[in-house]
Backbone bond lengths (Angstrom), bond angles and torsions (degrees), N, CA, C in turn:
res aa  C-N    CA-C-N  psi(-1)  N-CA   C-N-CA  omega(-1)  CA-C   N-CA-C  phi
1 M - - - 1.457 - - 1.532 107.65 -
2 A 1.321 115.82 133.17 1.458 120.16 179.24 1.532 110.47 -69.44
3 E 1.309 115.35 147.79 1.463 120.96 179.99 1.527 109.81 -65.86
4 P 1.331 118.01 131.01 1.470 120.79 179.11 1.517 110.67 -63.07
5 S 1.350 116.58 135.81 1.455 120.34 -178.87 1.527 112.39 -103.51
6 S 1.322 117.77 -8.98 1.454 120.99 179.18 1.521 109.08 -145.35
7 S 1.324 116.06 169.36 1.465 119.19 178.58 1.537 109.71 -64.75
8 R 1.336 117.52 -34.37 1.458 119.90 176.48 1.524 111.21 -63.47
9 D 1.330 116.42 -44.94 1.464 120.38 178.06 1.531 110.87 -61.38
10 A 1.343 116.08 -41.20 1.471 119.98 179.63 1.531 111.24 -64.36
11 A 1.338 116.98 -41.14 1.476 121.28 179.50 1.526 109.99 -64.74
12 V 1.314 117.04 -45.40 1.459 120.74 179.50 1.520 111.32 -65.11
13 A 1.330 117.25 -42.44 1.467 120.62 178.38 1.530 110.91 -63.03
14 A 1.319 117.39 -41.52 1.470 120.63 177.59 1.526 110.57 -63.74
15 A 1.341 117.37 -42.20 1.464 121.38 178.49 1.526 110.86 -61.64
16 R 1.308 116.53 -42.35 1.478 120.08 178.91 1.527 110.20 -64.26
17 L 1.318 117.15 -43.01 1.461 120.46 178.43 1.532 110.45 -60.21
18 I 1.330 116.04 -44.50 1.460 120.99 179.33 1.527 110.19 -61.10
19 E 1.323 117.04 -47.45 1.462 121.29 179.49 1.532 110.92 -61.75
20 D 1.324 116.51 -41.63 1.461 120.46 -179.09 1.520 112.55 -68.03
21 H 1.333 116.72 -16.34 1.463 121.33 177.93 1.535 110.41 -111.53
22 K 1.325 114.09 33.92 1.472 122.64 170.36 1.524 115.81 71.46
23 G 1.349 117.57 17.63 1.461 119.02 169.70 1.520 108.19 -66.44
24 E 1.315 116.99 149.72 1.470 120.32 -174.50 1.519 109.82 -117.36
25 D 1.336 114.86 151.07 1.461 122.05 175.57 1.522 112.55 49.74
26 T 1.305 116.01 44.67 1.464 121.00 -178.07 1.531 109.97 -72.14
27 V 1.333 115.15 130.85 1.447 121.82 -178.26 1.526 109.16 -128.86
28 V 1.329 116.55 137.73 1.466 121.57 172.28 1.530 106.22 -112.34
29 L 1.332 115.41 122.77 1.456 121.44 178.15 1.517 109.83 -109.25
30 D 1.334 116.86 130.36 1.470 122.59 176.59 1.525 107.50 -89.68
31 L 1.325 116.59 106.66 1.455 123.18 -177.55 1.526 112.91 -95.84
32 S 1.324 117.23 2.32 1.463 120.28 -170.47 1.528 113.40 -58.95
33 G 1.317 118.93 -31.45 1.456 120.16 178.68 1.507 113.94 -96.03
34 V 1.345 116.39 4.55 1.457 121.28 -172.58 1.524 112.97 -112.43
35 T 1.325 116.27 -37.70 1.478 121.01 -175.34 1.523 109.70 -152.55
36 T 1.324 115.47 166.48 1.468 120.13 177.35 1.530 111.82 -103.78
37 I 1.331 117.89 1.11 1.479 118.93 -177.38 1.509 112.88 -70.93
38 A 1.327 117.15 -28.00 1.468 122.56 178.40 1.511 108.61 -165.97
39 D 1.320 116.33 159.89 1.467 119.78 174.91 1.524 111.28 -85.98
40 F 1.354 115.81 -34.89 1.466 120.28 -176.03 1.510 110.72 -140.50
41 F 1.329 115.77 143.27 1.460 123.14 166.15 1.520 106.51 -110.71
42 V 1.326 115.68 138.09 1.455 121.94 168.51 1.512 104.80 -115.05
43 I 1.335 116.38 123.03 1.451 122.13 -176.24 1.519 107.84 -122.89
44 A 1.324 116.71 130.80 1.471 120.37 -179.87 1.521 110.49 -144.76
45 T 1.311 114.94 150.94 1.460 122.17 176.25 1.514 108.81 -96.77
46 V 1.327 115.91 136.61 1.463 123.22 175.61 1.527 108.69 -112.96
47 R 1.320 116.08 158.38 1.457 120.90 -175.19 1.516 114.67 -85.57
48 S 1.338 116.89 -23.48 1.463 120.17 -175.21 1.519 109.91 -164.73
49 A 1.327 115.71 172.42 1.458 120.09 176.32 1.530 111.01 -62.91
50 A 1.312 117.14 -37.21 1.472 120.72 179.26 1.535 110.05 -67.04
51 H 1.315 117.23 -41.41 1.459 121.14 177.20 1.527 110.47 -62.09
52 L 1.330 115.99 -43.32 1.460 120.91 178.39 1.528 110.63 -60.09
53 A 1.321 116.81 -45.30 1.468 121.13 179.61 1.524 111.25 -62.76
54 G 1.322 117.08 -40.47 1.458 121.16 179.00 1.516 111.70 -65.23
55 L 1.336 117.50 -43.48 1.456 120.45 176.41 1.518 111.89 -63.61
56 H 1.311 116.16 -37.47 1.459 120.79 177.17 1.538 110.21 -58.64
57 R 1.324 115.94 -46.25 1.482 120.08 178.55 1.522 110.78 -61.67
58 E 1.331 117.00 -43.48 1.470 120.58 179.75 1.527 111.01 -62.30
59 L 1.321 116.75 -42.09 1.466 120.19 179.40 1.524 111.81 -66.34
60 L 1.324 117.27 -41.18 1.472 119.96 177.76 1.521 110.89 -61.99
61 S 1.332 117.67 -39.36 1.455 121.84 176.44 1.535 110.34 -64.41
62 F 1.333 116.73 -43.80 1.461 121.96 177.13 1.529 110.40 -58.83
63 F 1.347 116.49 -45.70 1.476 120.28 179.62 1.518 109.79 -60.11
64 H 1.318 116.97 -47.25 1.458 121.59 -178.59 1.538 111.31 -60.61
65 Q 1.324 117.21 -45.54 1.463 121.89 -178.62 1.534 111.65 -64.71
66 N 1.330 117.19 -27.14 1.467 120.81 -176.39 1.520 112.58 -109.14
67 S 1.327 116.86 17.02 1.467 122.59 177.20 1.531 112.91 55.75
68 L 1.322 116.50 34.23 1.460 122.02 174.36 1.522 107.98 -95.40
69 R 1.297 117.26 140.31 1.454 121.07 -176.11 1.533 111.14 -120.67
70 P 1.328 117.16 108.80 1.467 118.51 174.03 1.538 109.28 -61.26
71 R 1.325 115.97 143.05 1.456 121.50 178.92 1.504 109.60 -80.42
72 G 1.319 116.17 130.59 1.464 120.50 176.87 1.511 112.00 53.54
73 R 1.299 115.36 -157.72 1.446 121.21 178.07 1.519 109.03 -88.63
74 H 1.331 115.70 152.61 1.461 117.98 176.17 1.519 109.03 -65.99
75 K 1.303 115.63 153.81 1.459 121.54 -177.66 1.518 108.35 -106.29
76 G 1.298 115.30 140.54 1.450 119.93 -177.48 1.512 109.52 94.72
77 H 1.289 115.74 -178.27 1.448 120.98 -177.81 1.518 108.58 -151.53
78 A 1.295 115.84 143.18 1.461 121.04 -177.28 1.525 111.79 -54.49
79 Q 1.312 118.89 -35.14 1.450 121.09 -178.21 1.529 112.52 -75.83
80 K 1.324 118.04 -13.17 1.470 122.04 177.75 1.521 111.56 -91.86
81 G 1.332 117.69 -10.45 1.457 121.18 176.04 1.513 116.47 89.92
82 W 1.319 117.67 5.55 1.482 120.01 178.68 1.515 108.17 -149.57
83 L 1.317 116.53 127.58 1.452 121.67 176.94 1.510 108.41 -127.69
84 L 1.322 117.42 129.69 1.455 123.66 179.19 1.516 107.82 -112.64
85 L 1.336 116.34 124.55 1.457 122.46 175.78 1.520 107.67 -111.97
86 D 1.333 116.92 112.52 1.458 122.81 -178.15 1.521 108.98 -96.60
87 C 1.308 115.93 111.25 1.454 122.04 178.27 1.525 110.57 -109.76
88 G 1.318 115.45 26.06 1.459 120.17 -179.92 1.507 111.02 83.87
89 E 1.321 116.76 -95.43 1.454 121.01 -177.70 1.517 112.94 -74.78
90 V 1.336 116.40 -20.12 1.468 121.91 178.63 1.515 108.65 -122.89
91 V 1.335 116.39 127.61 1.457 122.25 177.39 1.524 106.70 -118.68
92 I 1.330 115.96 127.95 1.462 121.36 -177.27 1.523 108.52 -110.01
93 H 1.340 114.94 129.49 1.458 122.33 177.31 1.525 107.40 -114.83
94 L 1.331 116.53 117.04 1.455 122.39 172.47 1.516 106.50 -108.05
95 M 1.334 116.52 120.45 1.455 120.77 -171.17 1.531 111.37 -135.44
96 E 1.324 115.22 141.04 1.448 118.71 169.87 1.540 107.88 -72.40
97 K 1.320 116.09 159.81 1.466 121.78 -172.72 1.521 113.44 -52.68
98 E 1.325 117.39 -44.17 1.469 120.82 -176.61 1.535 111.19 -62.82
99 Q 1.312 117.26 -44.29 1.464 121.29 179.49 1.528 110.62 -67.09
100 R 1.320 116.32 -40.77 1.468 119.37 -179.67 1.522 110.85 -63.25
101 E 1.302 116.84 -44.72 1.475 120.02 178.72 1.530 111.06 -65.32
102 F 1.323 118.16 -40.50 1.471 121.39 -177.72 1.523 111.61 -66.80
103 Y 1.353 117.32 -49.22 1.460 120.24 -175.45 1.532 113.07 -82.34
104 D 1.315 118.30 -26.47 1.472 124.37 173.80 1.529 112.19 42.32
105 L 1.325 115.71 60.67 1.464 121.39 -177.39 1.518 113.74 -59.59
106 E 1.331 117.20 -32.19 1.462 119.46 178.20 1.520 110.73 -62.36
107 R 1.314 118.16 -38.83 1.468 121.46 178.07 1.507 110.36 -71.04
108 L 1.328 116.68 -39.55 1.470 120.95 179.26 1.531 110.65 -61.20
109 W 1.327 116.88 -40.33 1.460 122.43 -179.46 1.530 110.74 -104.57
110 F 1.318 116.89 44.77 1.463 122.71 -174.48 1.525 113.22 -60.95
111 K 1.315 118.97 -23.18 1.459 121.31 -179.36 1.535 112.33 -79.06
112 A 1.304 116.80 -12.69 1.467 120.65 -179.97 1.526 110.29 -75.63
113 E 1.319 115.65 142.19 1.470 120.30 176.82 1.523 109.35 -82.13
114 R 1.323 115.85 143.48 1.472 121.11 174.28 1.520 108.30 -81.37
115 V 1.315 114.96 139.08 1.458 121.37 175.96 1.521 106.82 -100.93
116 Y 1.311 116.66 122.90 1.457 120.54 179.99 1.514 109.36 -92.33
117 Y 1.309 114.68 137.91 1.459 122.12 -177.01 1.511 109.14 -144.21
118 W 1.293 116.20 164.63 1.463 121.54 178.63 1.519 107.75 -114.65
119 S 1.328 116.50 140.21 1.462 121.16 172.72 1.515 108.23 -133.82
120 K 1.317 116.70 170.07 1.458 121.17 179.81 1.531 111.42 -59.94
121 S 1.331 116.26 -32.61 1.462 120.07 -176.86 1.517 113.17 -88.63
122 S 1.344 118.12 -4.06 1.478 121.14 -178.92 1.507 110.58 -73.33
């Protein structure tokens, strides 16, 4: 995989990695015109705490290989059903179905545009 050259490329590459590792309903939201907290959110549903932990490991490996540095420690915990990885311009939310339905981040950030991308599993 080519090294991401922009925050958009990094968000799309992370979404593809998540999809390729069985993440479900992966969405990339472009927040650049909506807020200053991040340029992009990547939101995906995971099947279980073990699946969430596995995706977390894959993403950390991806970050390391591409010289991306998550800010601080990740927030949340695999056993709680929601993990947030803050990479500055890109924030990744891995959520179990119940948490995703309850918090409904896509509705909360309804003004953000969806970024369409292709992955092997699409």
